[in-house]
Backbone as CSV, one residue per row, in Angstrom:
resi,resn,N_x,N_y,N_z,CA_x,CA_y,CA_z,C_x,C_y,C_z
1,UNK,5.817,13.359,8.415,4.940,12.510,7.617,5.789,11.638,6.696
2,UNK,5.392,10.400,6.559,6.087,9.482,5.659,5.073,8.781,4.763
3,UNK,5.505,8.486,3.541,4.647,7.835,2.550,5.158,6.420,2.308
4,UNK,4.265,5.448,2.471,4.592,4.038,2.255,3.740,3.527,1.102
5,UNK,4.390,3.022,0.052,3.661,2.490,-1.098,3.704,0.973,-1.081
6,UNK,2.551,0.344,-1.224,2.475,-1.113,-1.361,2.233,-1.380,-2.841
7,UNK,3.248,-1.951,-3.503,3.232,-1.982,-4.966,3.775,-3.298,-5.509
8,UNK,3.170,-3.759,-6.573,3.689,-4.876,-7.353,3.171,-4.722,-8.774
9,UNK,3.935,-5.193,-9.732,3.458,-5.159,-11.108,2.578,-6.369,-11.405
10,UNK,2.443,-7.257,-10.447,1.644,-8.468,-10.614,0.420,-8.401,-9.710
11,UNK,-0.736,-8.750,-10.252,-1.951,-8.791,-9.444,-2.058,-10.091,-8.669
12,UNK,-2.957,-10.118,-7.686,-3.203,-11.338,-6.938,-2.119,-11.724,-5.957
13,UNK,-1.319,-10.742,-5.507,-0.209,-11.048,-4.593,-0.535,-10.682,-3.142
14,UNK,-1.742,-10.180,-2.899,-2.131,-9.791,-1.543,-1.841,-8.340,-1.229
15,UNK,-1.681,-7.528,-2.260,-1.308,-6.123,-2.104,-2.356,-5.321,-1.339
16,UNK,-3.607,-5.417,-1.724,-4.653,-4.619,-1.092,-4.894,-5.061,0.351
17,UNK,-4.903,-6.359,0.581,-5.062,-6.859,1.947,-3.925,-6.367,2.829
18,UNK,-2.711,-6.384,2.294,-1.568,-5.908,3.058,-1.689,-4.412,3.335
19,UNK,-2.116,-3.631,2.350,-2.263,-2.183,2.524,-3.238,-1.861,3.649
20,UNK,-4.398,-2.504,3.629,-5.420,-2.230,4.644,-4.953,-2.640,6.030
21,UNK,-4.279,-3.786,6.123,-3.824,-4.259,7.427,-2.668,-3.422,7.970
22,UNK,-1.784,-2.959,7.095,-0.699,-2.098,7.552,-1.235,-0.734,7.978
23,UNK,-2.237,-0.248,7.279,-2.856,1.019,7.675,-3.490,0.888,9.060
24,UNK,-4.110,-0.256,9.313,-4.683,-0.502,10.645,-3.584,-0.522,11.712
25,UNK,-2.472,-1.170,11.415,-1.344,-1.213,12.364,-0.822,0.189,12.649
26,UNK,-0.721,0.995,11.612,-0.242,2.369,11.788,-1.158,3.154,12.715
27,UNK,-2.468,3.034,12.479,-3.435,3.811,13.256,-3.667,3.243,14.646
28,UNK,-3.724,1.925,14.761,-4.139,1.299,16.013,-2.988,0.905,16.919
29,UNK,-1.845,0.570,16.346,-0.701,0.153,17.154,0.262,1.315,17.368
30,UNK,0.647,1.981,16.263,1.560,3.126,16.382,0.837,4.407,16.788
31,UNK,-0.512,4.374,16.753,-1.336,5.525,17.123,-1.030,6.750,16.253
32,UNK,-0.783,6.494,14.991,-0.466,7.591,14.072,-1.702,7.970,13.261
33,UNK,-1.810,9.243,12.963,-2.872,9.697,12.053,-2.525,9.161,10.667
34,UNK,-3.390,8.313,10.138,-3.047,7.545,8.939,-4.085,7.740,7.840
35,UNK,-3.588,7.883,6.607,-4.456,7.942,5.431,-4.107,6.770,4.522
36,UNK,-5.095,5.953,4.223,-4.941,4.902,3.223,-5.469,5.446,1.901
37,UNK,-4.570,5.611,0.944,-4.936,6.205,-0.343,-5.025,5.084,-1.371
38,UNK,-6.233,4.817,-1.829,-6.470,3.745,-2.786,-6.204,4.258,-4.200
39,UNK,-5.178,3.702,-4.840,-4.822,4.093,-6.203,-5.087,2.963,-7.197
40,UNK,-5.938,2.033,-6.799,-6.297,0.899,-7.644,-7.756,1.059,-8.063
41,UNK,-7.998,0.986,-9.360,-9.347,1.233,-9.888,-10.396,0.270,-9.331
42,UNK,-9.976,-0.885,-8.839,-10.950,-1.844,-8.309,-11.559,-1.385,-6.990
43,UNK,-10.904,-0.429,-6.310,-11.446,0.097,-5.051,-11.444,-0.898,-3.914
44,UNK,-10.536,-1.863,-3.949,-10.523,-2.915,-2.950,-10.217,-2.445,-1.545
45,UNK,-9.342,-1.453,-1.402,-8.988,-0.970,-0.065,-10.215,-0.412,0.654
46,UNK,-11.019,0.348,-0.077,-12.247,0.877,0.514,-13.197,-0.231,0.905
47,UNK,-13.318,-1.254,0.065,-14.193,-2.386,0.372,-13.765,-3.071,1.660
48,UNK,-12.444,-3.264,1.837,-11.947,-3.938,3.036,-12.201,-3.128,4.303
49,UNK,-12.431,-1.830,4.145,-12.736,-0.980,5.294,-14.221,-0.628,5.360
50,UNK,-15.024,-1.284,4.525,-16.470,-1.096,4.572,-16.955,0.225,4.027
51,UNK,-16.209,0.786,3.049,-16.582,2.096,2.503,-16.904,1.973,1.017
52,UNK,-18.024,2.523,0.611,-18.467,2.515,-0.777,-17.962,3.783,-1.458
53,UNK,-17.003,3.628,-2.370,-16.398,4.787,-3.033,-17.381,5.518,-3.935
54,UNK,-18.437,4.861,-4.356,-19.354,5.476,-5.319,-20.157,6.624,-4.730
55,UNK,-20.148,6.773,-3.419,-20.924,7.832,-2.783,-20.188,9.164,-2.731
56,UNK,-18.982,9.202,-3.318,-18.207,10.438,-3.334,-17.900,10.859,-4.764
57,UNK,-17.212,11.982,-4.908,-16.822,12.460,-6.229,-15.789,11.519,-6.842
58,UNK,-15.615,11.551,-8.171,-14.675,10.647,-8.838,-13.255,10.765,-8.286
59,UNK,-12.575,9.608,-8.192,-11.250,9.562,-7.581,-10.208,10.356,-8.359
60,UNK,-10.374,10.458,-9.679,-9.355,11.173,-10.451,-9.412,12.678,-10.237
61,UNK,-10.508,13.178,-9.673,-10.631,14.625,-9.499,-9.663,15.178,-8.472
62,UNK,-9.125,14.302,-7.607,-8.160,14.771,-6.619,-6.870,15.242,-7.284
63,UNK,-6.601,14.780,-8.508,-5.387,15.165,-9.211,-5.564,16.447,-10.012
64,UNK,-6.774,16.975,-10.039,-7.020,18.253,-10.691,-6.246,19.353,-9.972
65,UNK,-5.750,20.309,-10.724,-4.958,21.384,-10.134,-5.794,22.269,-9.218
66,UNK,-7.115,22.179,-9.358,-7.980,23.052,-8.559,-8.730,22.317,-7.448
67,UNK,-8.542,21.008,-7.325,-9.316,20.222,-6.377,-8.559,20.021,-5.063
68,UNK,-9.243,20.216,-3.962,-8.674,19.979,-2.649,-8.872,18.498,-2.307
69,UNK,-7.781,17.733,-2.123,-7.937,16.298,-1.850,-8.710,16.014,-0.579
70,UNK,-8.698,16.947,0.359,-9.397,16.722,1.633,-10.895,16.524,1.435
71,UNK,-11.432,17.052,0.343,-12.868,16.952,0.108,-13.305,15.545,-0.298
72,UNK,-12.351,14.693,-0.667,-12.690,13.329,-1.053,-12.393,12.309,0.036
73,UNK,-11.732,12.730,1.098,-11.322,11.814,2.157,-12.533,11.367,2.985
74,UNK,-12.564,10.091,3.310,-13.663,9.517,4.087,-13.142,9.027,5.434
75,UNK,-13.910,9.230,6.475,-13.600,8.671,7.777,-13.921,7.176,7.765
76,UNK,-13.128,6.392,8.498,-13.445,4.974,8.653,-13.921,4.723,10.081
77,UNK,-14.303,3.489,10.359,-14.750,3.126,11.707,-13.575,2.953,12.668
78,UNK,-12.358,3.068,12.141,-11.148,2.865,12.946,-10.569,4.212,13.341
79,UNK,-10.308,4.408,14.605,-9.745,5.666,15.094,-8.434,5.979,14.376
80,UNK,-8.282,7.226,13.993,-7.064,7.755,13.376,-6.815,7.225,11.962
81,UNK,-7.758,6.507,11.377,-7.573,5.975,10.022,-8.631,6.522,9.076
82,UNK,-8.184,7.222,8.049,-9.063,7.744,6.997,-8.722,7.066,5.672
83,UNK,-9.641,7.213,4.720,-9.473,6.609,3.399,-9.688,7.649,2.311
84,UNK,-8.806,7.637,1.325,-9.048,8.391,0.104,-9.377,7.344,-0.953
85,UNK,-10.665,7.149,-1.243,-11.095,5.989,-2.037,-10.812,6.128,-3.526
86,UNK,-10.872,4.977,-4.198,-10.673,4.925,-5.646,-11.937,4.442,-6.337
87,UNK,-11.981,4.678,-7.630,-13.016,4.108,-8.481,-12.417,3.982,-9.881
88,UNK,-13.241,3.645,-10.861,-12.708,3.359,-12.196,-12.120,4.582,-12.897
89,UNK,-12.371,5.785,-12.385,-11.802,6.980,-13.031,-10.275,7.005,-12.908
90,UNK,-9.726,6.222,-11.960,-8.277,6.132,-11.812,-7.634,5.643,-13.106
91,UNK,-8.372,4.847,-13.879,-7.821,4.298,-15.125,-7.442,5.406,-16.117
92,UNK,-8.078,6.554,-16.004,-7.823,7.642,-16.949,-6.721,8.593,-16.479
93,UNK,-6.088,8.267,-15.355,-5.120,9.198,-14.776,-3.904,9.435,-15.651
94,UNK,-3.472,8.425,-16.382,-2.293,8.608,-17.228,-2.449,9.792,-18.175
95,UNK,-3.583,9.845,-18.865,-3.808,10.943,-19.803,-4.002,12.258,-19.071
96,UNK,-4.621,12.216,-17.885,-4.821,13.435,-17.109,-3.489,14.004,-16.627
97,UNK,-2.627,13.127,-16.111,-1.322,13.577,-15.640,-0.483,14.128,-16.783
98,UNK,-0.612,13.522,-17.957,0.117,14.018,-19.125,-0.397,15.390,-19.543
99,UNK,-1.712,15.589,-19.418,-2.291,16.862,-19.864,-1.909,18.020,-18.960
100,UNK,-1.753,17.747,-17.651,-1.379,18.840,-16.757,0.141,19.003,-16.679
101,UNK,0.871,18.004,-17.182,2.316,18.122,-17.276,3.044,18.237,-15.952
102,UNK,2.542,17.585,-14.933,3.155,17.662,-13.605,3.708,16.287,-13.221
103,UNK,5.032,16.159,-13.255,5.689,14.880,-12.976,5.683,14.515,-11.491
104,UNK,5.468,15.507,-10.633,5.481,15.238,-9.191,4.165,15.665,-8.545
105,UNK,3.077,15.545,-9.306,1.770,15.939,-8.799,1.398,15.139,-7.554
106,UNK,1.639,13.831,-7.571,1.289,13.000,-6.423,2.131,13.376,-5.200
107,UNK,3.406,13.642,-5.417,4.280,14.037,-4.309,3.816,15.349,-3.681
108,UNK,3.375,16.289,-4.503,2.899,17.572,-3.976,1.590,17.405,-3.210
109,UNK,0.734,16.517,-3.688,-0.527,16.265,-2.993,-0.276,15.644,-1.627
110,UNK,0.640,14.696,-1.548,0.935,14.079,-0.259,1.595,15.074,0.688
111,UNK,2.454,15.930,0.150,3.097,16.943,0.995,2.057,17.893,1.588
112,UNK,1.029,18.190,0.808,-0.034,19.080,1.296,-0.844,18.437,2.414
113,UNK,-0.834,17.116,2.484,-1.592,16.399,3.513,-0.782,16.170,4.786
114,UNK,0.470,16.618,4.785,1.362,16.353,5.918,0.851,16.966,7.219
115,UNK,0.114,18.057,7.111,-0.390,18.708,8.333,-1.464,17.874,9.019
116,UNK,-2.093,16.972,8.272,-3.197,16.182,8.820,-2.833,14.736,9.132
117,UNK,-1.731,14.223,8.530,-1.414,12.808,8.669,0.069,12.576,8.956
118,UNK,0.322,11.538,9.763,1.683,11.117,10.068,2.172,10.069,9.072
119,UNK,1.238,9.264,8.570,1.567,8.215,7.611,0.527,8.189,6.497
120,UNK,0.996,8.118,5.269,0.118,7.917,4.116,0.543,6.622,3.445
121,UNK,-0.420,5.728,3.252,-0.139,4.433,2.648,-0.864,4.346,1.312
122,UNK,-0.106,4.090,0.244,-0.674,3.922,-1.090,-0.968,2.444,-1.341
123,UNK,-2.188,2.133,-1.727,-2.485,0.826,-2.309,-2.446,1.011,-3.815
124,UNK,-1.361,0.572,-4.440,-1.097,0.912,-5.834,-1.697,-0.098,-6.808
125,UNK,-1.994,0.382,-7.984,-2.475,-0.481,-9.047,-1.315,-1.307,-9.598
126,UNK,-1.538,-2.569,-9.999,-0.451,-3.419,-10.508,-0.120,-3.140,-11.970
127,UNK,0.321,-1.933,-12.242,0.645,-1.532,-13.609,1.949,-0.728,-13.599
128,UNK,2.527,-0.569,-14.795,3.676,0.312,-14.978,3.222,1.438,-15.903
129,UNK,3.084,2.632,-15.362,2.629,3.771,-16.149,3.083,5.058,-15.468
130,UNK,2.531,6.189,-15.869,2.932,7.466,-15.287,2.546,7.547,-13.813
131,UNK,1.402,6.972,-13.451,1.000,6.999,-12.045,1.987,6.215,-11.189
132,UNK,2.402,5.038,-11.647,3.371,4.260,-10.870,4.697,5.004,-10.768
133,UNK,5.078,5.718,-11.825,6.307,6.523,-11.766,6.181,7.619,-10.716
134,UNK,5.001,8.228,-10.623,4.796,9.269,-9.618,4.777,8.678,-8.205
135,UNK,4.288,7.454,-8.076,4.338,6.775,-6.777,5.778,6.631,-6.320
136,UNK,6.659,6.236,-7.239,8.075,6.066,-6.896,8.701,7.375,-6.409
137,UNK,8.289,8.476,-7.025,8.855,9.781,-6.649,8.296,10.265,-5.318
138,UNK,7.105,9.839,-4.971,6.459,10.330,-3.751,6.774,9.492,-2.524
139,UNK,7.133,8.219,-2.716,7.246,7.279,-1.605,8.554,7.429,-0.833
140,UNK,8.463,7.233,0.474,9.643,7.139,1.337,10.078,5.687,1.506
141,UNK,9.163,4.770,1.248,9.442,3.341,1.379,8.459,2.578,0.499
142,UNK,8.949,1.534,-0.165,8.097,0.740,-1.046,8.050,-0.700,-0.536
143,UNK,6.845,-1.177,-0.267,6.620,-2.547,0.189,6.179,-3.373,-1.017
144,UNK,6.836,-4.521,-1.224,6.509,-5.377,-2.363,6.092,-6.755,-1.863
145,UNK,4.796,-7.091,-1.930,4.362,-8.438,-1.566,4.881,-9.444,-2.600
146,UNK,5.497,-10.521,-2.117,6.084,-11.518,-3.012,5.623,-12.910,-2.595
147,UNK,4.556,-13.440,-3.188,4.195,-14.835,-2.926,5.304,-15.753,-3.452
148,UNK,5.468,-16.921,-2.834,6.546,-17.820,-3.254,6.253,-18.474,-4.606
149,UNK,6.655,-17.821,-5.685,6.490,-18.363,-7.029,7.485,-17.685,-7.959
150,UNK,7.914,-18.356,-9.025,8.854,-17.744,-9.978,8.317,-16.461,-10.598
151,UNK,7.007,-16.412,-10.902,6.440,-15.205,-11.509,6.474,-14.028,-10.538
152,UNK,6.238,-14.295,-9.269,6.277,-13.226,-8.276,7.700,-12.717,-8.076
153,UNK,8.676,-13.632,-8.089,10.074,-13.225,-7.982,10.461,-12.350,-9.169
154,UNK,9.970,-12.710,-10.343,10.227,-11.900,-11.545,9.571,-10.524,-11.401
155,UNK,8.359,-10.494,-10.844,7.659,-9.225,-10.644,8.423,-8.323,-9.683
156,UNK,9.031,-8.922,-8.657,9.827,-8.137,-7.709,11.008,-7.482,-8.420
157,UNK,11.676,-8.229,-9.283,12.793,-7.663,-10.040,12.319,-6.506,-10.926
158,UNK,11.113,-6.626,-11.478,10.564,-5.557,-12.308,10.277,-4.308,-11.476
159,UNK,9.803,-4.495,-10.256,9.555,-3.350,-9.377,10.856,-2.626,-9.073
160,UNK,11.902,-3.372,-8.757,13.198,-2.762,-8.468,13.684,-1.949,-9.671
161,UNK,13.545,-2.511,-10.865,13.960,-1.805,-12.074,13.134,-0.540,-12.300
162,UNK,11.832,-0.634,-12.014,10.942,0.517,-12.179,11.318,1.642,-11.217
163,UNK,11.610,1.290,-9.972,11.992,2.290,-8.977,13.288,2.977,-9.379
164,UNK,14.268,2.199,-9.785,15.565,2.763,-10.167,15.464,3.641,-11.405
165,UNK,14.486,3.345,-12.261,14.344,4.110,-13.505,13.741,5.488,-13.287
166,UNK,13.013,5.673,-12.187,12.268,6.919,-12.013,12.713,7.770,-10.833
167,UNK,13.762,7.346,-10.141,14.233,8.123,-8.997,15.751,8.218,-9.011
168,UNK,16.276,9.396,-8.743,17.725,9.565,-8.683,18.292,8.862,-7.460
169,UNK,17.656,9.086,-6.317,18.012,8.377,-5.091,16.761,7.613,-4.666
170,UNK,16.715,6.342,-5.004,15.441,5.644,-4.844,15.165,5.298,-3.384
171,UNK,13.873,5.250,-3.025,13.479,4.912,-1.647,13.821,3.462,-1.339
172,UNK,13.973,3.122,-0.052,14.206,1.725,0.310,13.054,0.841,-0.158
173,UNK,13.393,-0.401,-0.503,12.397,-1.380,-0.941,12.398,-2.530,0.053
174,UNK,11.215,-2.858,0.579,11.092,-3.945,1.551,10.212,-5.044,0.960
175,UNK,10.799,-6.159,0.520,9.980,-7.284,0.052,9.375,-8.029,1.230
176,UNK,8.157,-8.497,1.046,7.456,-9.252,2.095,6.902,-10.527,1.475
177,UNK,7.301,-11.665,2.003,6.723,-12.920,1.538,5.253,-12.958,1.946
178,UNK,4.381,-13.148,0.978,2.949,-13.173,1.279,2.363,-14.532,0.915
179,UNK,1.240,-14.856,1.565,0.541,-16.118,1.304,1.460,-17.318,1.530
180,UNK,2.294,-17.246,2.560,3.294,-18.282,2.808,2.676,-19.498,3.486
181,UNK,2.866,-20.659,2.879,2.348,-21.916,3.414,3.537,-22.872,3.567
182,UNK,4.025,-23.022,4.801,5.240,-23.791,5.042,5.044,-25.300,4.859
183,UNK,3.835,-25.735,4.539,3.617,-27.147,4.226,4.041,-27.463,2.798
184,UNK,4.266,-26.431,1.991,4.574,-26.613,0.572,6.070,-26.442,0.323
185,UNK,6.619,-27.324,-0.488,8.061,-27.351,-0.730,8.579,-26.045,-1.304
186,UNK,7.878,-25.505,-2.297,8.308,-24.260,-2.928,8.308,-23.116,-1.923
187,UNK,7.341,-23.086,-1.046,7.242,-22.030,-0.045,8.359,-22.148,0.991
188,UNK,8.655,-23.380,1.408,9.760,-23.569,2.355,11.085,-23.133,1.729
189,UNK,11.257,-23.438,0.458,12.489,-23.043,-0.238,12.603,-21.527,-0.320
190,UNK,11.479,-20.863,-0.577,11.489,-19.396,-0.654,11.852,-18.793,0.694
191,UNK,11.347,-19.407,1.762,11.653,-18.910,3.106,13.124,-19.117,3.446
192,UNK,13.658,-20.251,3.061,15.064,-20.542,3.326,15.982,-19.615,2.525
193,UNK,15.546,-19.246,1.322,16.341,-18.352,0.481,16.324,-16.921,1.005
194,UNK,15.198,-16.532,1.611,15.035,-15.150,2.092,14.634,-15.144,3.568
195,UNK,15.485,-15.613,4.446,15.094,-15.760,5.863,14.853,-14.446,6.578
196,UNK,15.387,-13.330,6.062,15.244,-12.045,6.747,14.039,-11.237,6.259
197,UNK,13.402,-11.689,5.200,12.223,-10.976,4.727,11.070,-11.188,5.703
198,UNK,10.310,-10.142,6.011,9.065,-10.359,6.768,8.134,-11.270,5.973
199,UNK,7.243,-11.957,6.660,6.360,-12.908,5.973,4.959,-12.870,6.549
200,UNK,3.985,-13.029,5.672,2.572,-13.126,6.061,2.084,-14.522,5.701
201,UNK,1.597,-15.288,6.667,1.179,-16.659,6.364,-0.138,-16.720,5.606
202,UNK,-0.284,-17.781,4.845,-1.590,-18.087,4.246,-2.496,-18.530,5.378
203,UNK,-3.639,-17.890,5.550,-4.501,-18.249,6.675,-5.942,-17.867,6.404
204,UNK,-6.837,-18.545,7.100,-8.265,-18.245,6.969,-8.576,-16.866,7.538
205,UNK,-7.798,-16.425,8.537,-8.036,-15.101,9.128,-7.824,-13.998,8.093
206,UNK,-6.808,-14.147,7.259,-6.554,-13.163,6.206,-7.694,-13.177,5.192
207,UNK,-8.164,-14.371,4.840,-9.284,-14.480,3.905,-10.548,-13.845,4.471
208,UNK,-10.706,-13.895,5.795,-11.895,-13.337,6.439,-11.926,-11.803,6.393
209,UNK,-10.799,-11.179,6.095,-10.783,-9.709,6.002,-11.828,-9.212,5.008
210,UNK,-11.909,-9.875,3.861,-12.869,-9.458,2.833,-14.296,-9.776,3.228
211,UNK,-14.485,-10.868,3.959,-15.826,-11.257,4.400,-16.343,-10.279,5.451
212,UNK,-15.488,-9.955,6.406,-15.878,-9.073,7.510,-15.699,-7.597,7.183
213,UNK,-14.985,-7.322,6.104,-14.661,-5.950,5.692,-13.969,-5.171,6.818
214,UNK,-12.935,-5.796,7.354,-12.119,-5.148,8.374,-10.763,-5.846,8.447
215,UNK,-9.728,-5.148,8.888,-8.403,-5.752,9.023,-8.399,-6.867,10.056
216,UNK,-7.491,-7.822,9.893,-7.477,-8.993,10.763,-7.222,-8.617,12.223
217,UNK,-6.432,-7.588,12.458,-6.151,-7.174,13.824,-7.370,-6.674,14.563
218,UNK,-8.401,-6.260,13.813,-9.612,-5.724,14.433,-10.545,-6.820,14.929
219,UNK,-10.465,-8.028,14.327,-11.389,-9.086,14.745,-10.685,-10.342,15.251
220,UNK,-9.380,-10.474,14.987,-8.636,-11.636,15.471,-7.225,-11.196,15.867
221,UNK,-7.127,-10.356,16.897,-5.827,-9.762,17.240,-4.766,-10.765,17.669
222,UNK,-5.171,-11.974,18.073,-4.198,-12.963,18.514,-3.864,-13.998,17.436
223,UNK,-4.437,-13.842,16.264,-4.163,-14.767,15.167,-2.723,-14.601,14.679
224,UNK,-2.090,-15.686,14.217,-0.729,-15.584,13.687,-0.588,-14.531,12.589
225,UNK,-1.619,-14.388,11.745,-1.554,-13.393,10.683,-1.515,-11.974,11.242
226,UNK,-2.284,-11.720,12.301,-2.275,-10.398,12.934,-0.894,-10.085,13.496
227,UNK,-0.286,-11.084,14.125,1.071,-10.912,14.646,2.055,-10.639,13.517
228,UNK,1.871,-11.335,12.393,2.759,-11.162,11.250,2.660,-9.750,10.674
229,UNK,1.437,-9.226,10.552,1.277,-7.860,10.048,1.920,-6.854,10.997
230,UNK,1.807,-7.093,12.300,2.443,-6.206,13.279,3.958,-6.204,13.092
231,UNK,4.524,-7.373,12.831,5.971,-7.464,12.619,6.384,-6.736,11.348
232,UNK,5.577,-6.833,10.313,5.878,-6.093,9.081,5.846,-4.595,9.360
233,UNK,4.839,-4.158,10.113,4.745,-2.729,10.412,5.936,-2.264,11.256
234,UNK,6.373,-3.089,12.185,7.554,-2.763,12.976,8.780,-2.601,12.076
235,UNK,8.910,-3.498,11.097,10.016,-3.397,10.139,9.920,-2.117,9.313
236,UNK,8.699,-1.723,8.971,8.489,-0.492,8.211,8.912,0.724,9.029
237,UNK,8.456,0.790,10.263,8.820,1.929,11.117,10.334,1.989,11.322
238,UNK,10.969,0.828,11.432,12.427,0.789,11.586,13.111,1.336,10.327
239,UNK,12.618,0.932,9.164,13.188,1.412,7.903,13.029,2.926,7.769
240,UNK,11.859,3.428,8.149,11.612,4.865,8.054,12.516,5.639,9.004
241,UNK,12.730,5.086,10.186,13.619,5.743,11.165,15.053,5.773,10.655
242,UNK,15.494,4.670,10.030,16.845,4.616,9.478,17.004,5.612,8.334
243,UNK,15.981,5.740,7.506,16.026,6.678,6.378,16.099,8.113,6.887
244,UNK,15.367,8.385,7.961,15.339,9.743,8.515,16.701,10.153,9.057
245,UNK,17.463,9.187,9.585,18.759,9.489,10.163,19.803,9.831,9.108
246,UNK,19.598,9.324,7.884,20.600,9.532,6.827,20.588,10.966,6.304
């Protein structure tokens, strides 16, 4: 089992869309038993998969020392893909984690799920707090969506600093250019500066994910964006394989 965190300290970078689409690639292309764990209070990952988080117990209860996380997991319409949904109770996790005094609570929860899943993907909240620190300790790989802008580049540097601050041997970090529009000068410059980074194009197909409440590969498998997400997932699997060999 491997844990992949999709994280940025900046909102609006395409993090949730990327999380849902990568989870679909894991389940549908790699045929892996996959859990998408929504750690963002907005509950966007569940929305993109057509699941209403309000019909289950509060999301923060999974971090209770007595709660079985399996009881909150929801099946999706996609084979081999389940969701552990979020709601606004996630906002209170910092104080809850402090009260139980467990610095690796998230890592232990994911380890307990290893018997049921091959891949766990975190859709992380765009904050720096105790939960984000626990994400760093639990993750085998961290994906950082980076739209072509100075603020996003600064956010990427902050993520790197955050990872290094909370892990002795930090997990690999894979930046991904998101919302890339090669008609724009700034975007072309970003691509030229980082030619080896995977990239997701700005496209109507990606925007339709929220309208259709499904990953782009499920309704437009031949779209350039679907191909781009597949390439990102291939890069992820390659990174995980390289990490395993070390």
